[in-house]
C-alpha positions as CSV (number, residue, x, y, z in Angstrom):
1,X,26.5,-11.7,7.7
2,X,24.4,-12.1,10.8
3,X,23.6,-9.1,12.9
4,X,24.0,-9.3,16.7
5,X,21.2,-8.7,19.2
6,X,22.1,-5.4,20.8
7,X,20.5,-3.1,23.4
8,X,19.1,0.2,22.1
9,X,21.7,2.3,24.0
10,X,24.6,0.6,22.3
11,X,23.0,1.3,18.9
12,X,22.7,5.0,19.9
13,X,26.3,5.1,21.0
14,X,27.5,3.5,17.7
15,X,25.4,5.9,15.6
16,X,26.9,8.8,17.6
17,X,30.3,7.9,16.1
18,X,28.9,8.9,12.6
19,X,27.4,12.3,13.4
20,X,24.0,11.2,14.9
21,X,22.9,13.0,18.0
22,X,19.9,12.3,20.3
23,X,17.3,15.0,19.2
24,X,14.7,13.9,21.8
25,X,13.1,10.9,23.4
26,X,9.4,10.0,23.0
27,X,8.3,7.3,25.4
28,X,10.8,4.5,25.1
29,X,12.2,5.6,21.7
30,X,15.2,7.8,21.0
31,X,14.9,10.1,18.0
32,X,18.4,10.7,16.5
33,X,19.2,13.4,14.0
34,X,22.2,13.6,11.8
35,X,24.1,16.8,12.4
36,X,25.2,17.2,8.8
37,X,23.5,17.0,5.4
38,X,21.2,15.2,4.6
39,X,20.0,15.5,8.3
40,X,18.5,12.0,8.4
41,X,16.3,11.1,11.4
42,X,16.4,7.6,12.9
43,X,14.2,6.1,15.6
44,X,15.9,3.7,18.0
45,X,13.8,1.8,20.7
46,X,15.3,2.0,24.2
47,X,14.9,-1.7,24.8
48,X,17.2,-4.3,26.3
49,X,17.3,-6.2,23.1
50,X,16.6,-5.0,19.5
51,X,15.6,-7.7,17.0
52,X,17.9,-8.2,14.0
53,X,15.2,-7.1,11.6
54,X,14.6,-3.9,13.5
55,X,18.4,-3.3,13.7
56,X,18.7,-3.8,9.9
57,X,15.9,-1.2,9.3
58,X,17.8,1.3,11.6
59,X,21.0,0.7,9.7
60,X,19.3,1.4,6.4
61,X,17.6,4.5,7.7
62,X,21.0,5.8,8.9
63,X,22.4,5.3,5.3
64,X,25.0,2.7,6.4
65,X,25.8,-0.8,5.3
66,X,25.9,-3.8,7.7
67,X,29.7,-3.8,7.5
68,X,30.0,-0.1,8.3
69,X,27.7,-0.5,11.3
70,X,29.5,-3.5,12.7
71,X,32.8,-1.6,12.6
72,X,31.2,1.0,14.9
73,X,30.1,-1.3,17.7
């Protein structure tokens, strides 16, 4: 299954649906924190387009499968 090219803000909004909140922003990167156990931290670039490989890494860090993430967007 091929991942779409998405902007960083859309990824942040999608992860917000599964208990991730913006903890802070450092430069052009959002640092998200899960608000329940195991309190994962995910870094999402605030860019207009996120490469599919970077998106896959973000999905894995969030503990989601590709299919679970695609349902969120």
